[in-house]
PyMOL commands that place a pseudoatom at each C-alpha (Angstrom):
pseudoatom trace, name=CA, resn=MET, resi=1, chain=A, elem=C, hetatm=0, pos=[36.022, 41.340, -81.703]
pseudoatom trace, name=CA, resn=TYR, resi=2, chain=A, elem=C, hetatm=0, pos=[36.510, 44.629, -79.925]
pseudoatom trace, name=CA, resn=LYS, resi=3, chain=A, elem=C, hetatm=0, pos=[33.533, 46.808, -79.070]
pseudoatom trace, name=CA, resn=SER, resi=4, chain=A, elem=C, hetatm=0, pos=[33.763, 50.423, -77.984]
pseudoatom trace, name=CA, resn=ALA, resi=5, chain=A, elem=C, hetatm=0, pos=[33.076, 51.197, -74.337]
pseudoatom trace, name=CA, resn=LYS, resi=6, chain=A, elem=C, hetatm=0, pos=[33.818, 53.864, -71.740]
pseudoatom trace, name=CA, resn=LEU, resi=7, chain=A, elem=C, hetatm=0, pos=[36.251, 53.800, -68.826]
pseudoatom trace, name=CA, resn=LEU, resi=8, chain=A, elem=C, hetatm=0, pos=[34.630, 55.500, -65.847]
pseudoatom trace, name=CA, resn=LEU, resi=9, chain=A, elem=C, hetatm=0, pos=[36.084, 56.250, -62.444]
pseudoatom trace, name=CA, resn=SER, resi=10, chain=A, elem=C, hetatm=0, pos=[33.651, 55.808, -59.578]
pseudoatom trace, name=CA, resn=SER, resi=11, chain=A, elem=C, hetatm=0, pos=[34.421, 57.148, -56.115]
pseudoatom trace, name=CA, resn=TYR, resi=12, chain=A, elem=C, hetatm=0, pos=[33.635, 55.209, -52.964]
pseudoatom trace, name=CA, resn=GLN, resi=13, chain=A, elem=C, hetatm=0, pos=[33.913, 55.756, -49.227]
pseudoatom trace, name=CA, resn=PRO, resi=14, chain=A, elem=C, hetatm=0, pos=[36.229, 53.166, -47.678]
pseudoatom trace, name=CA, resn=ASP, resi=15, chain=A, elem=C, hetatm=0, pos=[36.322, 52.229, -44.001]
pseudoatom trace, name=CA, resn=GLN, resi=16, chain=A, elem=C, hetatm=0, pos=[39.974, 53.261, -43.966]
pseudoatom trace, name=CA, resn=LEU, resi=17, chain=A, elem=C, hetatm=0, pos=[42.612, 54.403, -46.452]
pseudoatom trace, name=CA, resn=GLU, resi=18, chain=A, elem=C, hetatm=0, pos=[45.156, 51.879, -47.703]
pseudoatom trace, name=CA, resn=VAL, resi=19, chain=A, elem=C, hetatm=0, pos=[48.360, 52.221, -49.663]
pseudoatom trace, name=CA, resn=GLY, resi=20, chain=A, elem=C, hetatm=0, pos=[47.668, 51.593, -53.350]
pseudoatom trace, name=CA, resn=MET, resi=21, chain=A, elem=C, hetatm=0, pos=[44.207, 53.163, -53.443]
pseudoatom trace, name=CA, resn=MET, resi=22, chain=A, elem=C, hetatm=0, pos=[43.607, 55.352, -56.498]
pseudoatom trace, name=CA, resn=PHE, resi=23, chain=A, elem=C, hetatm=0, pos=[42.545, 58.992, -56.339]
pseudoatom trace, name=CA, resn=ALA, resi=24, chain=A, elem=C, hetatm=0, pos=[41.445, 61.175, -59.259]
pseudoatom trace, name=CA, resn=MET, resi=25, chain=A, elem=C, hetatm=0, pos=[41.953, 64.887, -59.637]
pseudoatom trace, name=CA, resn=SER, resi=26, chain=A, elem=C, hetatm=0, pos=[40.861, 67.206, -62.388]
pseudoatom trace, name=CA, resn=VAL, resi=27, chain=A, elem=C, hetatm=0, pos=[43.823, 68.526, -64.356]
pseudoatom trace, name=CA, resn=LYS, resi=28, chain=A, elem=C, hetatm=0, pos=[43.653, 71.306, -66.920]
pseudoatom trace, name=CA, resn=ILE, resi=29, chain=A, elem=C, hetatm=0, pos=[46.163, 71.493, -69.770]
pseudoatom trace, name=CA, resn=ASN, resi=30, chain=A, elem=C, hetatm=0, pos=[45.624, 74.514, -72.010]
pseudoatom trace, name=CA, resn=ASP, resi=31, chain=A, elem=C, hetatm=0, pos=[41.825, 74.596, -72.219]
pseudoatom trace, name=CA, resn=TYR, resi=32, chain=A, elem=C, hetatm=0, pos=[41.351, 70.852, -71.876]
pseudoatom trace, name=CA, resn=SER, resi=33, chain=A, elem=C, hetatm=0, pos=[40.395, 69.205, -68.575]
pseudoatom trace, name=CA, resn=TYR, resi=34, chain=A, elem=C, hetatm=0, pos=[40.716, 65.515, -67.782]
pseudoatom trace, name=CA, resn=LEU, resi=35, chain=A, elem=C, hetatm=0, pos=[40.877, 63.265, -64.746]
pseudoatom trace, name=CA, resn=HIS, resi=36, chain=A, elem=C, hetatm=0, pos=[44.377, 62.306, -63.657]
pseudoatom trace, name=CA, resn=VAL, resi=37, chain=A, elem=C, hetatm=0, pos=[44.688, 59.281, -61.387]
pseudoatom trace, name=CA, resn=HIS, resi=38, chain=A, elem=C, hetatm=0, pos=[47.414, 58.706, -58.807]
pseudoatom trace, name=CA, resn=LYS, resi=39, chain=A, elem=C, hetatm=0, pos=[47.973, 55.980, -56.236]
pseudoatom trace, name=CA, resn=LEU, resi=40, chain=A, elem=C, hetatm=0, pos=[48.358, 56.529, -52.538]
pseudoatom trace, name=CA, resn=ASP, resi=41, chain=A, elem=C, hetatm=0, pos=[52.051, 55.801, -51.838]
pseudoatom trace, name=CA, resn=LYS, resi=42, chain=A, elem=C, hetatm=0, pos=[51.898, 56.135, -48.068]
pseudoatom trace, name=CA, resn=LEU, resi=43, chain=A, elem=C, hetatm=0, pos=[49.208, 56.804, -45.528]
pseudoatom trace, name=CA, resn=PRO, resi=44, chain=A, elem=C, hetatm=0, pos=[48.846, 60.514, -44.765]
pseudoatom trace, name=CA, resn=ARG, resi=45, chain=A, elem=C, hetatm=0, pos=[49.178, 61.729, -41.199]
pseudoatom trace, name=CA, resn=ASP, resi=46, chain=A, elem=C, hetatm=0, pos=[45.935, 63.698, -41.421]
pseudoatom trace, name=CA, resn=ILE, resi=47, chain=A, elem=C, hetatm=0, pos=[43.522, 61.446, -43.312]
pseudoatom trace, name=CA, resn=ASP, resi=48, chain=A, elem=C, hetatm=0, pos=[40.577, 63.858, -43.069]
pseudoatom trace, name=CA, resn=ARG, resi=49, chain=A, elem=C, hetatm=0, pos=[42.631, 66.670, -44.593]
pseudoatom trace, name=CA, resn=TYR, resi=50, chain=A, elem=C, hetatm=0, pos=[43.879, 64.353, -47.355]
pseudoatom trace, name=CA, resn=ILE, resi=51, chain=A, elem=C, hetatm=0, pos=[40.318, 63.367, -48.279]
pseudoatom trace, name=CA, resn=THR, resi=52, chain=A, elem=C, hetatm=0, pos=[39.221, 67.014, -48.190]
pseudoatom trace, name=CA, resn=GLU, resi=53, chain=A, elem=C, hetatm=0, pos=[42.003, 67.926, -50.642]
pseudoatom trace, name=CA, resn=ASN, resi=54, chain=A, elem=C, hetatm=0, pos=[41.885, 64.796, -52.842]
pseudoatom trace, name=CA, resn=GLY, resi=55, chain=A, elem=C, hetatm=0, pos=[38.370, 63.436, -52.515]
pseudoatom trace, name=CA, resn=TYR, resi=56, chain=A, elem=C, hetatm=0, pos=[37.495, 59.795, -51.906]
pseudoatom trace, name=CA, resn=PRO, resi=57, chain=A, elem=C, hetatm=0, pos=[39.334, 57.014, -53.710]
pseudoatom trace, name=CA, resn=VAL, resi=58, chain=A, elem=C, hetatm=0, pos=[38.119, 55.816, -57.097]
pseudoatom trace, name=CA, resn=LYS, resi=59, chain=A, elem=C, hetatm=0, pos=[37.816, 52.476, -58.874]
pseudoatom trace, name=CA, resn=PRO, resi=60, chain=A, elem=C, hetatm=0, pos=[37.697, 51.937, -62.646]
pseudoatom trace, name=CA, resn=TYR, resi=61, chain=A, elem=C, hetatm=0, pos=[34.657, 50.433, -64.358]
pseudoatom trace, name=CA, resn=ILE, resi=62, chain=A, elem=C, hetatm=0, pos=[34.043, 49.696, -68.025]
pseudoatom trace, name=CA, resn=MET, resi=63, chain=A, elem=C, hetatm=0, pos=[30.577, 50.742, -69.138]
pseudoatom trace, name=CA, resn=ALA, resi=64, chain=A, elem=C, hetatm=0, pos=[28.632, 50.103, -72.313]
pseudoatom trace, name=CA, resn=LEU, resi=65, chain=A, elem=C, hetatm=0, pos=[28.264, 53.250, -74.362]
pseudoatom trace, name=CA, resn=GLU, resi=66, chain=A, elem=C, hetatm=0, pos=[25.167, 55.331, -73.799]
pseudoatom trace, name=CA, resn=GLN, resi=67, chain=A, elem=C, hetatm=0, pos=[21.961, 53.686, -74.775]
pseudoatom trace, name=CA, resn=ARG, resi=68, chain=A, elem=C, hetatm=0, pos=[19.319, 55.429, -76.794]
pseudoatom trace, name=CA, resn=ASN, resi=69, chain=A, elem=C, hetatm=0, pos=[16.616, 54.319, -74.391]
pseudoatom trace, name=CA, resn=PRO, resi=70, chain=A, elem=C, hetatm=0, pos=[17.020, 56.384, -71.188]
pseudoatom trace, name=CA, resn=ASP, resi=71, chain=A, elem=C, hetatm=0, pos=[14.708, 53.986, -69.328]
pseudoatom trace, name=CA, resn=LEU, resi=72, chain=A, elem=C, hetatm=0, pos=[17.271, 51.174, -69.542]
pseudoatom trace, name=CA, resn=PRO, resi=73, chain=A, elem=C, hetatm=0, pos=[19.916, 51.024, -66.803]
pseudoatom trace, name=CA, resn=GLU, resi=74, chain=A, elem=C, hetatm=0, pos=[23.550, 51.522, -67.763]
pseudoatom trace, name=CA, resn=ARG, resi=75, chain=A, elem=C, hetatm=0, pos=[25.328, 48.266, -68.396]
pseudoatom trace, name=CA, resn=ILE, resi=76, chain=A, elem=C, hetatm=0, pos=[28.567, 47.568, -66.535]
pseudoatom trace, name=CA, resn=LEU, resi=77, chain=A, elem=C, hetatm=0, pos=[30.799, 45.464, -68.760]
pseudoatom trace, name=CA, resn=ALA, resi=78, chain=A, elem=C, hetatm=0, pos=[33.690, 45.063, -66.324]
pseudoatom trace, name=CA, resn=TYR, resi=79, chain=A, elem=C, hetatm=0, pos=[34.207, 45.651, -62.622]
pseudoatom trace, name=CA, resn=PRO, resi=80, chain=A, elem=C, hetatm=0, pos=[37.513, 46.879, -61.111]
pseudoatom trace, name=CA, resn=ASP, resi=81, chain=A, elem=C, hetatm=0, pos=[38.794, 43.405, -60.220]
pseudoatom trace, name=CA, resn=GLN, resi=82, chain=A, elem=C, hetatm=0, pos=[38.158, 42.189, -63.795]
pseudoatom trace, name=CA, resn=ILE, resi=83, chain=A, elem=C, hetatm=0, pos=[40.162, 44.923, -65.559]
pseudoatom trace, name=CA, resn=LYS, resi=84, chain=A, elem=C, hetatm=0, pos=[43.595, 43.320, -65.842]
pseudoatom trace, name=CA, resn=TRP, resi=85, chain=A, elem=C, hetatm=0, pos=[44.877, 43.410, -69.454]
pseudoatom trace, name=CA, resn=ILE, resi=86, chain=A, elem=C, hetatm=0, pos=[45.442, 45.893, -72.266]
pseudoatom trace, name=CA, resn=ASN, resi=87, chain=A, elem=C, hetatm=0, pos=[46.400, 44.968, -75.792]
pseudoatom trace, name=CA, resn=TYR, resi=88, chain=A, elem=C, hetatm=0, pos=[49.322, 46.950, -77.220]
pseudoatom trace, name=CA, resn=GLY, resi=89, chain=A, elem=C, hetatm=0, pos=[49.631, 45.905, -80.858]
pseudoatom trace, name=CA, resn=HIS, resi=90, chain=A, elem=C, hetatm=0, pos=[48.601, 42.257, -80.480]
pseudoatom trace, name=CA, resn=GLU, resi=91, chain=A, elem=C, hetatm=0, pos=[50.445, 41.708, -77.204]
pseudoatom trace, name=CA, resn=LEU, resi=92, chain=A, elem=C, hetatm=0, pos=[48.816, 41.757, -73.767]
pseudoatom trace, name=CA, resn=PHE, resi=93, chain=A, elem=C, hetatm=0, pos=[50.245, 43.772, -70.881]
pseudoatom trace, name=CA, resn=PRO, resi=94, chain=A, elem=C, hetatm=0, pos=[48.952, 44.370, -67.345]
pseudoatom trace, name=CA, resn=PHE, resi=95, chain=A, elem=C, hetatm=0, pos=[46.527, 47.303, -67.191]
pseudoatom trace, name=CA, resn=GLU, resi=96, chain=A, elem=C, hetatm=0, pos=[48.277, 50.009, -65.155]
pseudoatom trace, name=CA, resn=ILE, resi=97, chain=A, elem=C, hetatm=0, pos=[47.474, 53.447, -63.794]
pseudoatom trace, name=CA, resn=GLU, resi=98, chain=A, elem=C, hetatm=0, pos=[49.482, 54.969, -66.663]
pseudoatom trace, name=CA, resn=ASP, resi=99, chain=A, elem=C, hetatm=0, pos=[47.031, 53.358, -69.086]
pseudoatom trace, name=CA, resn=ILE, resi=100, chain=A, elem=C, hetatm=0, pos=[44.105, 54.910, -67.212]
pseudoatom trace, name=CA, resn=ASN, resi=101, chain=A, elem=C, hetatm=0, pos=[45.710, 58.352, -67.410]
pseudoatom trace, name=CA, resn=TYR, resi=102, chain=A, elem=C, hetatm=0, pos=[46.550, 57.952, -71.102]
pseudoatom trace, name=CA, resn=ILE, resi=103, chain=A, elem=C, hetatm=0, pos=[42.994, 56.867, -71.917]
pseudoatom trace, name=CA, resn=MET, resi=104, chain=A, elem=C, hetatm=0, pos=[41.448, 59.676, -69.894]
pseudoatom trace, name=CA, resn=MET, resi=105, chain=A, elem=C, hetatm=0, pos=[43.724, 62.358, -71.372]
pseudoatom trace, name=CA, resn=ASN, resi=106, chain=A, elem=C, hetatm=0, pos=[43.938, 61.237, -74.997]
pseudoatom trace, name=CA, resn=HIS, resi=107, chain=A, elem=C, hetatm=0, pos=[40.712, 59.351, -75.610]
pseudoatom trace, name=CA, resn=GLU, resi=108, chain=A, elem=C, hetatm=0, pos=[38.250, 60.949, -73.153]
pseudoatom trace, name=CA, resn=GLY, resi=109, chain=A, elem=C, hetatm=0, pos=[37.780, 57.561, -71.490]
pseudoatom trace, name=CA, resn=TYR, resi=110, chain=A, elem=C, hetatm=0, pos=[36.864, 55.621, -74.646]
pseudoatom trace, name=CA, resn=VAL, resi=111, chain=A, elem=C, hetatm=0, pos=[38.345, 52.130, -74.913]
pseudoatom trace, name=CA, resn=GLY, resi=112, chain=A, elem=C, hetatm=0, pos=[37.800, 48.933, -76.829]
pseudoatom trace, name=CA, resn=ILE, resi=113, chain=A, elem=C, hetatm=0, pos=[36.785, 45.817, -74.900]
pseudoatom trace, name=CA, resn=TRP, resi=114, chain=A, elem=C, hetatm=0, pos=[37.160, 42.301, -76.282]
pseudoatom trace, name=CA, resn=MET, resi=115, chain=A, elem=C, hetatm=0, pos=[33.865, 40.496, -76.671]
pseudoatom trace, name=CA, resn=GLU, resi=116, chain=A, elem=C, hetatm=0, pos=[33.143, 36.963, -77.762]
pseudoatom trace, name=CA, resn=ASP, resi=117, chain=A, elem=C, hetatm=0, pos=[30.515, 36.163, -80.358]
pseudoatom trace, name=CA, resn=ASP, resi=118, chain=A, elem=C, hetatm=0, pos=[27.929, 35.761, -77.617]
pseudoatom trace, name=CA, resn=TYR, resi=119, chain=A, elem=C, hetatm=0, pos=[28.805, 39.277, -76.351]
pseudoatom trace, name=CA, resn=ALA, resi=120, chain=A, elem=C, hetatm=0, pos=[30.486, 37.894, -73.243]
pseudoatom trace, name=CA, resn=VAL, resi=121, chain=A, elem=C, hetatm=0, pos=[33.323, 40.134, -72.077]
pseudoatom trace, name=CA, resn=VAL, resi=122, chain=A, elem=C, hetatm=0, pos=[34.847, 38.130, -69.227]
pseudoatom trace, name=CA, resn=ASP, resi=123, chain=A, elem=C, hetatm=0, pos=[37.458, 35.482, -69.953]
pseudoatom trace, name=CA, resn=ASP, resi=124, chain=A, elem=C, hetatm=0, pos=[36.160, 32.247, -68.478]
pseudoatom trace, name=CA, resn=ASN, resi=125, chain=A, elem=C, hetatm=0, pos=[39.697, 31.079, -67.693]
pseudoatom trace, name=CA, resn=ASP, resi=126, chain=A, elem=C, hetatm=0, pos=[40.651, 33.822, -65.271]
pseudoatom trace, name=CA, resn=GLY, resi=127, chain=A, elem=C, hetatm=0, pos=[37.614, 36.112, -64.943]
pseudoatom trace, name=CA, resn=THR, resi=128, chain=A, elem=C, hetatm=0, pos=[39.322, 39.146, -66.488]
pseudoatom trace, name=CA, resn=VAL, resi=129, chain=A, elem=C, hetatm=0, pos=[38.750, 41.379, -69.504]
pseudoatom trace, name=CA, resn=GLU, resi=130, chain=A, elem=C, hetatm=0, pos=[40.981, 42.571, -72.305]
pseudoatom trace, name=CA, resn=LEU, resi=131, chain=A, elem=C, hetatm=0, pos=[41.009, 46.225, -73.333]
pseudoatom trace, name=CA, resn=THR, resi=132, chain=A, elem=C, hetatm=0, pos=[42.644, 48.123, -76.162]
pseudoatom trace, name=CA, resn=PHE, resi=133, chain=A, elem=C, hetatm=0, pos=[42.959, 51.760, -77.084]
pseudoatom trace, name=CA, resn=ILE, resi=134, chain=A, elem=C, hetatm=0, pos=[40.068, 53.109, -79.111]
pseudoatom trace, name=CA, resn=THR, resi=135, chain=A, elem=C, hetatm=0, pos=[42.558, 54.376, -81.717]
pseudoatom trace, name=CA, resn=SER, resi=136, chain=A, elem=C, hetatm=0, pos=[43.947, 50.852, -82.082]
pseudoatom trace, name=CA, resn=MET, resi=137, chain=A, elem=C, hetatm=0, pos=[40.490, 49.736, -83.102]
pseudoatom trace, name=CA, resn=MET, resi=138, chain=A, elem=C, hetatm=0, pos=[40.287, 52.452, -85.737]
pseudoatom trace, name=CA, resn=ASP, resi=139, chain=A, elem=C, hetatm=0, pos=[43.881, 52.132, -86.970]
pseudoatom trace, name=CA, resn=GLU, resi=140, chain=A, elem=C, hetatm=0, pos=[43.633, 48.452, -87.856]
pseudoatom trace, name=CA, resn=GLU, resi=141, chain=A, elem=C, hetatm=0, pos=[42.664, 47.660, -91.397]
pseudoatom trace, name=CA, resn=ILE, resi=142, chain=A, elem=C, hetatm=0, pos=[39.085, 46.506, -91.387]
pseudoatom trace, name=CA, resn=ASP, resi=143, chain=A, elem=C, hetatm=0, pos=[38.406, 43.768, -93.910]
pseudoatom trace, name=CA, resn=GLU, resi=144, chain=A, elem=C, hetatm=0, pos=[35.474, 41.434, -94.448]
pseudoatom trace, name=CA, resn=ASP, resi=145, chain=A, elem=C, hetatm=0, pos=[36.545, 39.133, -91.610]
pseudoatom trace, name=CA, resn=ASP, resi=146, chain=A, elem=C, hetatm=0, pos=[36.919, 41.858, -88.985]
pseudoatom trace, name=CA, resn=ASP, resi=147, chain=A, elem=C, hetatm=0, pos=[33.959, 42.614, -86.781]
pseudoatom trace, name=CA, resn=ILE, resi=148, chain=A, elem=C, hetatm=0, pos=[34.873, 45.925, -85.171]
pseudoatom trace, name=CA, resn=GLU, resi=149, chain=A, elem=C, hetatm=0, pos=[31.715, 47.941, -84.630]
pseudoatom trace, name=CA, resn=LEU, resi=150, chain=A, elem=C, hetatm=0, pos=[31.914, 51.296, -82.915]
pseudoatom trace, name=CA, resn=ASN, resi=151, chain=A, elem=C, hetatm=0, pos=[28.260, 52.274, -82.847]
pseudoatom trace, name=CA, resn=ASP, resi=152, chain=A, elem=C, hetatm=0, pos=[26.381, 48.979, -82.782]
pseudoatom trace, name=CA, resn=GLU, resi=153, chain=A, elem=C, hetatm=0, pos=[24.144, 48.985, -79.717]
pseudoatom trace, name=CA, resn=SER, resi=154, chain=A, elem=C, hetatm=0, pos=[22.599, 45.571, -80.322]
pseudoatom trace, name=CA, resn=TRP, resi=155, chain=A, elem=C, hetatm=0, pos=[24.757, 43.989, -77.620]
pseudoatom trace, name=CA, resn=GLN, resi=156, chain=A, elem=C, hetatm=0, pos=[23.644, 46.384, -74.908]
for i in range(1, 156): cmd.bond("trace and resi %d" % i, "trace and resi %d" % (i + 1))
show_as sticks, trace
zoom trace
């Protein structure tokens, strides 16, 4: 079953910049702001200036939705190296930077994450997780056999 979660981008300070690192910038369209992610295509000549203009690189994390008890720590459901797949209409595709941007712009970071009955999110076969768009969770017909729960916090 899919459970709702949040895609968050966390910045970090690397020892050195590498091609392929992701950077996030705030973009405003009309009156709406969202984070737009781009990859570093080539190393800049002036790394300090690049970081000043673009900030530190970011990595994606999947977090459990906010808990009602503020004393509990936030629960990380998936780390960057585990986020590999996204379900587009019952077919899995590699999770790409375009998916991150789409989710951030259109769904404010909300995603669905596949969870087993025991609330495990990581596939034991390859150590990765499967995501879907939050609208895909809502668009599917929910019948008695489906177990899609958007606000159930019992698994947190």
